C-alpha positions, 0 to 999 in steps of 0.5 A, a space after each residue: 085477579 086470576 094470577 092472584 088466585 093461581 098464586 094462592 092455589 100454588 103458594 098460599 097466602 105467603 106467596 100473595 103477601 110476597 107479591 104485594 110487598 114487591 109491588 109496594 117497592 116498585 116506583 111504577 106501581 106508585 106512579 100509577 097509584 097517584 096518577 090522579 092525585 094532586 101532590 103539588 103540596 105533598 102526599 097525604 093519607 091522614 090529614 084534613 087541613 094544610 096551613 102554609 105560612 109565607 113569612 115574606 108575603 105575611 100570608 097564611 093559606 088554608 087548604 082542605 085535603 080531601 078525596 085526592 085533592 088539595 083545595 084552597 079554602 082561604 088566604 089570610 093577609 096582614 099576618 104578623 111574623 117574626 124576624 127574617 131567617 130560620 129560628 136558631 135559638 131562644 130570643 132571636 125573635 124568628 119564626 121557625 121554618 119547617 113543618 109543625 103539628 098543632 099540639 094544643 088549642 087554648 084560651 090565653 090568660 093574657 089578653 095580649 094574645 087574643 081570644 085563642 091560640 094554637 101551639 105548634 110542635 116547635 122544636 120538632 125532632 129535626 130542629 132538636 137534632 140540629 141544636 135549635 132551641 126555644 119554645 112557645 111558638 103559637 098561632 094566636 090572636 091580637 090584643 083584646 083591648 084593641 091596642 095596636 099590634 106590634 109590627 113584628 112578633 117574637 116568633 109567633 104567627 099573629 092573626 087579627 081576632 076575626 081571622 083566628 076565629 074563622 080559622 078555628 071554624 075551618 080546621 081540625 087541629 088534631 089533623 092539621 099540619 103547618 108549613 112555615 116558609 120564608 118565601 114560597 113552599 117548594 112544589 112537589 111532583 109525582 116522580 118525587 112522591 112515587 120514588 119516596 113511597 117506593 123507597 119507604 117500602 124498600 127500607 121497611 122490607 130491608 128492616 123486616 128481613 134484618 138485611 143490615 147492609 141494605 137497611 143502613 144504606 138508607 141512612 146518610 153518613 151524617 145521620 143522627 137519631 132523635 137522641 143524637 146517636 150517630 150512624 156508627 153507634 146506630 149501626 152497631 146497635 142494629 147489628 146486635 138486634 138484627 143478628 137475633 134473626 127475629 121474625 117481625 111484622 111491620 105495617 105502615 099506614 096513614 102516610 103523609 109526605 110534605 116538602 120541608 122548607 129550609 134556608 139551604 134550599 135543599 130538597 127535603 121532605 118530612 115523612 110521617 106514618 102510623 106504624 104497627 110493629 110486632 
């Protein structure tokens, strides 16, 4: 604290801001910051519930995220899911692998879907960039008339009606994420999370300084933006923007980092955050 006071005395607020921004790009800072935080299923600053669907075991586990911990609330058995493998196209009857938010909770008009349903954000940006299509992936209940449930869904996650009503009581849909994996969700370690956080702020710093070379080094050669713009066109656009040397203010908060299940077995993560850009 004395160092910061001296820094302010000799360099003003700009000196303190520069010091803090450098700290946020240091992996050692984040290692210390997350030392007592459970990151085995990801790092979450703005989440109440994490739902993990295991297609192979036909289970849905619900975790509460609170006070730097991730606690198992319930595991629901006998969940009905779609065919094996990752969803690629409309009509393939597969439940997609990935990470999805809940965009809506509603009462279905057709009694076949039970008393209520949660709509998942499939296809997400990553799905669309890879050319996957289809829609209407829900977590929903079972037929209200008591007729037998199908042994396989058309891609949805199907619970019995008592279970979905219990689920409704324990989650806040607006602050929940759903991870759908084939067999098991990849475990995460503190080294990975601290590295990702440091790199996230290095990327932000390069962006703020309009350092085109460093900024573009964060993008893979096969990068595609949400609108499928490739890296070559993206770099050309950013070169034009950065050449203006505009002063920018960029703030990140409410950061969530989740391991992203995929058929290839690659180590992938979804990073979400709230950004204030001026």
